[in-house]
VEXTIMI-975789 format. One record per residue: residue in one letter; y, z, x of N, C-alpha, C, O, CB in turn. Coordinates in steps of 0.02 Angstrom, whole numbers, plus 32768, in hexadecimal, padded with zeros to 4 digits. Each point is the difference from the previous one (the first is absolute). Glycine has a CB too. Layout:
AYZXYZXYZXYZXYZX;...
***
This chain:
X7FCE7FE3801E803B80257FEB802B8007802F80317FDE7FF07F9880577FCA;X80437FEE808D80287FEB800C80317FBD8002803B7FFC7FF17F8980598025;X80057F6C800980007FDE802980117FD27FEF80107FD280257FBA80598006;X80397FD47F8C803C7FDC7FB7803A7FFC8019801D7FCE80147FB980667F86;X8043801B8066804980078008802E8018805B8032801E80137FAB800B7F56;X7FEB7FB380B4802A7FEF8029800C7FF280357FFB801A8037800D80067F94;X801A7F88800E802F7FD37FFB802980097FDF801F7FCD7FF27FAB7FFC8024;X804B80747FCD803A80127FB2802F8015802F80357FEE7FE77F8680467F9F;X805A7FF880D08013801980217FE87FF4804B7FD0801F80178046801B7F84;X80027FAA807C7FEC800F80498010802880367FF27FF4803A80027FBE7FA8;X80248077800C804C801A80177FA2804080227FF48015803880CF7FCE7F4C;X7F148027803A7FD6803A7FF67FCC800280427FDB80318002802F7FC77F6F;X7FF07FDC80BE7FD37FED80448030802780297FF28002803C7FD37F7C7FB5;X807E80A87FF6803A802680307FD18041800D80178026802A80727FAD7F9C;X7F46803D80227FF180377FCA7FC5801180547FEF8038801680237F987F27;X7FDD7FED80DE7FC2802C8029802B800E80617FE2801480327F8F7F947F70;X80BE804C805B8056801280477FE980567FEC7FF880147FC680A87F728026;X7F58809F804A80168041801C804A7FEF80148020801A802E7F6580128000;X80857FBD7FBD804C80178011803480187FB48028802D7FF07FCC7F6D8086;X7FF7803C7F76801680207F9E7FEE80517FE3800E80197FC97FC87F608010;X7FFF80AB806D7FED80477FD3802780038035803A7FFA7FEC7F5180337FCB;X80747FD780748030803E805580477FD97FE78030800880257F6A8003807A;X806E7FCE7F26804A7FF27FF5802380477FC2802B802C80007FB57F2F8016;X7FE780847FB77FF5804F7FE3800C804A7FFF801E80287FDD7FB27F968026;X800880438036800180528008803D80088040801380357FE87F537FE97FF4;X80AF7FDE804080407FED8019804A7FE87FD380368003801F7F6C7FDF8036;X805E80057F5880447FF07FF87FE580347FB9802A802D7FFE80147F3E8047;X7F9B809D7F8F7FDE80257FD37FF380517FEE7FCC8020800780117F798015;X804380737FD87FD1804A80167FD680157FEC7FDE802A801F805F7FF57FF4;X7FB67FCF7FB77FB880137FCA7FE97FD680217FCA7FFD7FE3804380237FA4;X7FEE7FB680A67FBB7FDB7FFB7FBB800A7FF37FD17FEF7FDB806B7FF2805D;X7FD580487FFC7FA78042800E7FDC7FE97FA07FD37FD77FF8807780DC8071;X7FCD7F687F707FE580087FB87FE57FAA800C7FC47FF9800C809D80767F9B;X7FD07F4980557FE57FBB7FE77FD7800280457FC980017FE5809C7FB37FC3;X7F90804D80917FD37FFE80287FBB801B7FE07FD07FDA8001808D802B8056;X7F9C803D7F8D7FCF80427FE87FB77FB67FB67FC680047FEC80DC80AA8016;X7FAF7F0B7FF27FD57FDC7FBF7FD27FDF80467FC28001800480A47FD87F6F;X7FBB801480B17FE97FC980357FC5800C80187FD97FD18006808C801D801D;X7F80806F7FF77FC9802180107FD280037FD67FCA7FE98010806E8048802B;X7FD17FEB7F847FD27FF27FC97FBC7FB87FF47FC67FF87FF080B680497FE8;X7FDB7F8A80467FD17FAF7FE47FE1801A803A7FCB80187FEE80787F687FD5;X7FC6808780807FCF801080437FCB80267FFC7FD57FF3802B80808009800C;X7F9B80397F9B7FE4803380027FDE7FDE7FB67FDA802C7FEA8076803D806B;X7FB07F687F897FE37FCB7FD97FEF7FE580207FCE80017FDC805C7FF77FDE;X7FCA7FED806A7FD97FBF802B7FED800780357FFC7FCF802680377FF17FB3;X7FB4809D80477FD3801C80167FEA80227FF67FE38022802A80307FC47FFE;X7FF1802D7F787FD0801B7FD37FB67FC97FEE7FC7800E7FEF80B380397FDE;X7FAC7F7380417FB37FE67FE680027FD380367FEA7FC68005800580407F70;X8029801780AB7FD37FDD804D7FAA803780147FC77FEB800B80DD7FF08040;X7F75806A7FB37FD0804B80167FD57FE87FB27FC38005800980A180828048;X7FAB7F657F767FC17FD37FDE7FDD7FE480167FC380037FF680667FF27FD4;X7FF37FE880577FF37FB580277FB78010802F7FD47FDE801A80C67FF87FF6;X7F7A80777FE97FC08009803E7FC580107FE77FD18012802280728017802D;X7FBD7FD07F647FAF800A7FEF7FD47FA180087FC67FEF7FF5806380987F96;X80077F5A80877FD97FD180107FF37FC6802D7FF87FC37FFC8014806B7FB5;X7FF57FFE80777FFA80048058802C7FD0803180207FCE7FEF7F66804E7FF7;X80738002805B80307FCC801A80027FC97FF4803B7FF67FF27FC58039804D;X7FE77FA77FBE7FEB7FBF7FF6801B7FE37FCE7FF67FC780127FB180508019;X806F7FE57FAD800E80167FB780437FFB800280257FE17FD97F80806C800E;X806A7FD78049804E8022800280357FE28022803C7FF77FF97F9080698004;X800D7F96802780347FC7803E80087FC67FD1803A7FF57FEF7F8D8020809C;X80057FBF7F5880057FCC7FDD80517FF87FAC80347FE27FF57F23802A8048;X807E80267FA3803680047FD8803880298022802E7FD9800F7F85801A7F91;X80598042806E80288017801D80467FE78013802F8026800B7F707FFF8005;X80667F7D7FF480207FDA8027801B7FD57FA3803C7FF97FF17F70800480B9;X80367FF77F3D801F7FF47FBA7FFB803C7FD080057FF77FC37FDB7F90804B;X801880AE8007802C804C7FC8803280068014802780187FD67F8F80348013;X805D7FAB8043804F800A803480287FCE7FF7803C800C7FF87F9680268067;X80107F7E7FA080447FE47FD9800A7FFB7FC9802D7FE17FE27FDA7FF0805D;X7FBA805D7FA57FFD7FF67FAF805180217FF680367FE67FF07F2B802F7FEB;X80848046803E802D801B8018804A7FFE800D8025802F7FF37F7D7FD5801E;X806D7FCD800680447FEC802880097FC47FC28034800A7FE07FBA801180C5;X7FED7FAE7F4580227FF77FE1802980057FB980367FE57FF57F9380018060;X7FFF80547F69801A80307FCD802E802D801C801B80247FD67F827FD57FEE;X807880128081803F80297FE380437FDE801C803780197FF37F83805E800B;X803F7F5A802280307FD17FFD801A7FC27FD280377FE480037FA580488055;X7FE57FC77F79801C7FFC7FC87FFD80167FB7802B7FEC7FD87FD77FD68071;
***
């Protein structure tokens, strides 16, 4: 679903740059609260990764590339 909205605004790809996170922390006093939401997304992906541990090492190596791409496209879309 995220892929269908990627071309709506190409500026979403700037979200991949850590420069904007550093700028947010230095200019916005409550930036840590916003970054908390980012870490929640990260821990969601980490929980998904730990659930994959029941499938075996080979399945994780093959499927994690697909899972990571889907998560990034979903968050950007």
